[in-house]
N, C-alpha and C positions, 0 to 999 in steps of 0.2 A: 477659354478665358473665363475667369470668375466675374459675375455680374451682380451688382447690388441695386435694388430698386427701392427708392424712397417714395412712399405714397401708394397705398393699396386701393385707390379709388378706381373709377372707370378707366381713365387713361392708364393708370398703373397696371390694371388687369390686362389691357391690350399689350403693353410693353412686356409684361411677364410672359404672355403667350408667344410673343415674337422673339423672346430671348432664347439662347441656347447655352449649354454649359452649366456649371454650378451656379445656382441662383440664391440670393439672399434677399429677403423682403423686410423693409424697415417701415414702421408706422408708429403713430402716437399711442394707439391702444391695442391691447391684446385681442379685443373683440374684432376690430377691423382686420387683424392679421390672421384670424382663425382659419379662413378659407384657404390660406396658403400653407398652413402648418405641415400638411402631408405631401405638398407638392414642391416646396422650395428645398433644393438639395442641401443648401447651407443653413436652412432654418429661417426663423423669423426673429425680429428683435425690435425693441422700442428705443434702442440706443443709436443715435446718428454715428457715433464713433466707430461702430462695427463695420461701416462701409469701407473703412481702411483695410479690411481683410480681403477686399476684392480689387480687381484691376480697373474695372469700369463701373461707374455709378451713374444711374439715371434718376434725376429728380423730377417726379411727376406730382408736384404739390400745387395747391392754389396759388395764384399770383401774389396774393397778400402775405403768404407765408414764405415766399422764396428768399427774400433778403435775409431773414433771420436764419433760415436753414443753411444758406451758403456761408453766412458769417460764422456760424457755429461749426460747420463741417470743414471748411477749407484748412484751418490750422491743424486739423487732425489727420490729414491725408498725406501719404508718402509722396515723394517726388516721382513724377511720371504718371501719377494717377489721372485718369480721364473722368471728368465730371461734366455731365450733360444736363442742360436745362431744357426741359420739354414744355414749360409753361408758356402758353401763347401770349399771355398778358404781361409778362415780365421778361426783361433782358438783363443779362449779366453786365454790370457796370464795368466800364473800362478800368476804373480805379482798382477794382477787385482783381482783374486779370493782371494788372501791373504789380499788385501787391504779392501775388503768388505765381511768379514766373515759372516755378518748378512744376506747376500743375497744368494740365490741359483743360481749361475751362471753356466750354463750347455751348453756344446756343444751338439747339436742334428743334425745329418746328415741324409739326405734323400737318401735312396737307391731307385731310381726311377726317372723318369723325370716329370717335371711339366706338360708337354704336355700330356704324357701318363696318368697321374692321372686325368687330365681334361677330358679325354675320358673314364673315368670310371675304370681305373686300380687302384688297391689299393697299395699305396706305403708303404714302411717300414721305420720307423724312428729309427735310432740307438741312444740310449741315454747312456751317461756315467753312471756308477754305482752311485747311490745316496741313501739317507736314509730318514727316517722321513716321509714316505708316499708321498714324492715328485713325484715319478713315477706315483702313483695313481692319484694325482692331475693333472698331465700332461695328463694322459689318459682320465680323465673326461672332460678336455678342448678340446682335439683333438681326439674324438672318431672315426673320419673318417680316422685316420692313425693307422696302426699296429705298436706297439712299441716293441722294443727289447733292452735289456740291453747288451752293448758290448763296443767296442772301436770305438768311432765316427771317430777318426783320420784315421782308416783303410778304411773308406768309400770312400775317395777320390780315392784311388788306385782301389777299386772295381768298382766304377763308370767309371773310365777311361778304365779299362779292358772290362767292359760290353759294353760301348759305341763303343770301337774299334772293338769288335767282331761283334756287330750288323751292323756297317757300312761296315766292311770288307765283311760280307755275302751279304749285299745289293749291294755293288759295284761289287762283283764277279758275282752275278746273272745278273745284268744289262749288264756287258761285255759279258757274255755267251750268253744271248738272243740277244744282238745287233749283234753279229757275225752271228747269225742265221737269221738275217734280220726280227726279230719280231718287229711289229709296236710299236712306243714309248708309246702310251696309254696302250697297253697290258703290256709292261715292267713296267710302273708306277703302274698298278693295282697289278701285281705280287709282286713287292717289297713293295708297300705301303699298300696293303690290305691283300693279301694272306699270306705273311710272318708274319706280326703281328698277324693275326688270328691263324696261326699255333702255334706261340709261346704262345699265351694265352691258347689255348687248351692243349698244353704241360704242362704248369704250373698248370693247373686245373685238369690234369689227364683225359682229355676228348678227347684224340686223337682217330680217327677212326682206323680201322684195317690197312689200307694202310699206314698211317702216323706212326703208332706204329711199323710196320715192319721195316720202315726206321730207327727209333730210335734203335731198337734191332740190326740192322746191324751196326750202328755207334758205339754202345757200345761194 
């Protein structure tokens, strides 16, 4: 299936890597699109209307730009087109969905960070319930993301809690080691390499005996 990406920023780069099939990248400036010129099978464009050439479009633009992008794009899309909103801070208004019943307008929220995914971690995309094989079509376009049907609007709170917990742990460790006069490069390695590595092992069920004992104590 053909896939159009609107927004070549950090999130857009993640979605581009996760996508399969012919890809088109749309952005506001040629400069921002240049890194995709030789990689996007359908080319690059500064015209929103070109998304109509594809079957699925993912909008990865800042929340403040979403309303205008969707207002401009929806009238130009053919019936049956799937348009996904990945912006965490903006949700597709019900009025817009009712105005364009011939389109599949869906909120899709990413549980995971663009930077983490760029380092090889697999993010989870929460998709609103849908029908007619739409979820399967999204999965074929974005095989690099794990998909889960749920409430995308709850993801904002989940991401906030997870971000706060991760940063609280890192800051607490930095303060603890700093009091012990641990050199700054060692603190950075502990917080920036050791901690993420432990979390990956925890999620994958690959903890060693020492780390697993700590988990058992915490539980």
